[in-house]
Every structure is written in C-alpha cells, then in structure tokens.
C-alpha positions as CSV (number, residue, x, y, z in Angstrom):
1,M,0.0,0.0,0.0
2,S,1.3,3.5,-0.9
3,S,2.3,5.8,1.9
4,P,1.4,9.5,1.7
5,L,4.3,12.0,1.4
6,Q,4.6,14.8,3.9
7,K,2.8,17.9,2.6
8,A,5.1,20.9,1.9
9,P,4.2,24.2,3.4
10,D,1.7,26.2,1.3
11,G,3.5,28.5,-1.1
12,L,6.9,26.9,-0.7
13,L,6.9,24.9,-4.0
14,G,5.7,28.0,-5.9
15,A,8.3,30.2,-4.2
16,L,11.1,27.8,-5.1
17,D,9.6,27.3,-8.6
18,L,9.6,23.5,-8.1
19,K,6.3,22.7,-9.8
20,T,7.1,24.2,-13.2
21,L,7.9,20.8,-14.8
22,G,4.8,19.0,-13.7
23,R,2.9,17.8,-10.7
24,S,4.7,16.7,-7.6
25,P,3.9,13.2,-6.4
26,S,1.4,12.9,-3.5
27,Q,2.4,9.3,-2.5
28,F,5.3,7.0,-2.7
29,P,4.9,4.4,-5.5
30,D,4.0,0.8,-4.6
31,A,7.0,-0.6,-6.5
32,L,10.6,-0.3,-5.5
33,Q,12.9,1.4,-8.0
34,A,16.7,0.8,-8.3
35,V,19.0,3.8,-8.0
36,F,22.2,3.9,-10.0
37,E,25.2,5.8,-8.4
38,A,26.9,7.6,-11.2
39,Q,29.4,9.7,-9.3
40,E,32.3,7.3,-9.8
41,F,32.0,7.7,-13.6
42,Y,32.1,11.5,-13.4
43,L,35.1,11.4,-11.2
44,L,37.2,9.0,-13.4
45,G,38.5,11.9,-15.4
46,L,39.7,13.7,-12.2
47,R,41.6,10.7,-10.8
48,R,45.2,11.3,-9.8
49,I,47.9,9.1,-8.3
50,T,50.8,10.5,-6.3
51,S,53.4,9.1,-4.0
52,I,55.6,10.2,-1.1
53,G,58.5,8.5,0.6
54,G,62.2,7.9,0.6
55,A,64.9,6.3,2.5
56,F,64.4,5.4,6.2
57,A,67.1,5.1,8.8
58,A,65.8,5.7,12.3
59,I,62.9,4.7,14.5
60,G,60.0,7.2,14.3
61,A,61.6,9.2,11.5
62,T,59.0,10.8,9.2
63,I,59.9,9.7,5.7
64,G,57.6,12.1,3.8
65,G,54.3,13.9,3.9
66,I,51.9,15.3,1.4
67,T,49.7,18.3,2.2
68,V,46.4,19.1,0.3
69,P,46.7,22.5,-1.4
70,Q,44.7,25.3,0.1
71,N,42.4,25.5,-2.9
72,E,41.5,21.8,-3.1
73,V,39.6,19.0,-1.3
74,W,40.7,15.4,-1.9
75,R,38.6,12.3,-2.0
76,V,41.1,9.5,-1.3
77,N,40.0,6.2,-3.0
78,A,42.9,4.0,-2.1
79,I,46.3,4.0,-0.4
80,A,49.1,1.5,-0.8
81,I,52.6,0.9,0.8
82,A,55.6,-0.2,-1.2
83,V,59.0,-1.2,0.4
84,T,62.2,-1.8,-1.4
85,R,64.8,-3.3,0.9
86,A,68.6,-3.4,0.8
87,A,69.7,-7.1,0.8
88,A,71.1,-6.7,4.3
89,D,67.6,-5.6,5.6
90,A,65.7,-8.7,4.2
91,A,65.5,-10.3,7.7
92,L,64.0,-7.2,9.3
93,N,60.3,-6.8,10.2
94,I,59.4,-3.3,9.0
95,E,56.8,-1.4,10.9
96,V,55.1,1.4,9.0
97,Q,52.4,3.9,9.8
98,V,50.3,6.3,7.7
99,A,48.8,9.1,9.8
100,L,46.4,12.0,9.0
101,R,46.7,15.4,10.5
102,R,43.8,17.8,9.9
103,A,44.7,21.4,9.2
104,S,42.7,22.5,12.3
105,T,44.6,20.3,14.8
106,T,48.1,19.7,16.0
107,G,47.7,15.9,16.6
108,S,47.7,13.1,14.1
109,L,45.5,10.0,13.7
110,A,47.0,6.8,12.5
111,I,44.8,5.5,9.6
112,F,47.1,2.5,8.9
113,S,49.8,0.7,10.9
114,N,51.3,-2.6,9.9
115,V,54.3,-4.8,10.1
116,L,55.8,-6.0,6.9
117,P,57.5,-9.3,7.7
118,A,61.0,-10.4,6.8
119,V,61.5,-11.6,3.2
120,A,63.9,-13.8,1.3
121,A,67.0,-12.0,0.2
122,T,65.9,-12.6,-3.4
123,D,62.5,-10.9,-2.9
124,L,63.3,-7.4,-1.7
125,L,60.2,-5.6,-3.0
126,Q,57.1,-5.8,-0.9
127,G,53.7,-4.0,-1.2
128,R,50.5,-3.8,0.9
129,G,47.2,-2.2,0.1
130,I,45.3,-0.3,2.7
131,V,41.6,-1.0,2.9
132,L,39.6,2.1,3.6
133,P,36.2,1.4,5.1
134,E,34.9,4.4,3.3
135,Q,36.3,7.2,1.2
136,L,38.7,9.4,3.1
137,W,38.0,13.1,2.6
138,M,41.0,15.5,3.1
139,G,40.4,19.2,3.3
140,P,42.7,22.2,2.5
141,G,45.9,22.0,4.5
142,D,45.4,18.4,5.7
143,L,48.6,16.3,5.9
144,L,49.1,12.6,5.2
145,R,52.4,11.5,6.8
146,L,54.5,8.3,6.4
147,T,56.5,7.1,9.3
148,C,58.7,4.0,9.8
149,N,59.4,2.5,13.2
150,T,62.3,0.3,12.3
151,T,66.0,1.0,12.2
152,I,67.7,-0.4,9.2
153,T,71.2,-1.9,9.2
154,V,72.5,-0.4,6.0
155,A,71.5,2.4,3.7
156,G,69.4,1.6,0.6
157,S,66.0,0.7,1.9
158,N,63.1,2.8,0.7
159,L,59.5,3.2,1.8
160,N,56.7,4.8,-0.3
161,V,53.0,5.4,0.1
162,I,50.9,5.7,-3.1
163,I,47.7,7.7,-3.0
164,D,44.9,7.4,-5.4
165,Y,42.6,10.4,-5.1
166,N,40.2,12.9,-6.8
167,P,41.1,16.5,-6.4
168,M,38.2,19.0,-6.2
169,Q,38.0,22.7,-5.9
170,A,37.5,23.9,-2.3
C-alpha cells in the first residue's frame, strides 16, 4: 500500500519554482525502484595518483608527507605501501604507519599501521594495500604523513606510500 508524502508548506513549492515541470507526487509508488550511483563515472576523469616516501634510517623518522593544497579538497580512494629493501635488511620486520593530521589540529591520527614481515634476500620488493572502510576526505591543509618505526642496518631501503585520489575545488 502506498504511503502519503509529507505535505510541503503552502507557497513553498511555488516560491522555489519546483512545480514548473509538472505535478509533484502525493504518494510513494508501490513498486521499489533501483538507484544507480553515477558519481564514480564522473570522477574518473579527475583521478590522480601521487606518491611520497624515501629512505628510512631511524625509528620514528617521518619519511615524507603530502599536504592538500589550500584551494583543493581530496577524496582519497585507495592507499598502498611499497617497500624496497637493501639485501642486508631482508631479515627485518618493518613497521610502517600512515597518519592523517587535519589542518585545524596539531595531533595526528593513524589510519594505517602494519608490520611488513622479513622476506627472502631474493624478494626485496614488498607491497601492501590499505583497505579504507569508506572514502577518506581530506580538506585544504590536511597532511598525510608516512613514518617508519624500524631502524635499518644499511642504507638503501626505501618506503613509499601511493595515494589514489580525486582533487576537487575547495
């Protein structure tokens, strides 16, 4: 059975010119109708991928960060971690963290923390995708920072975070 829609205040539809294209429905229809979300298709042309990172040597050292420009808002779709180890560091467990600091705060929130286990000396490249439960929205001045909590034994190991995002005007 159809359910009646809430009646709009008298004069509101006319004032907002909402009835110019026809009659507004007075009830919900009896049949369910599917809704198709098309936003993803419109955003494909705006999709960008960037990365930050570099060599790491000491526990807690920030390897890199990326700040959203003041005139943009970012819709982050995916984040991935890539580690290239020096052969001498193959036996290390590498702990990495990606943290978000909002422009309006001084503290950071870890959005990803993981330990990349030791690898064979012949397999020195390692990657890990970060599953976001929903899109991460970053505003102007927000900072995404990459930190490593492992001390390496020799120079030559690198850590990178790859960010897949849609920039939009703020």
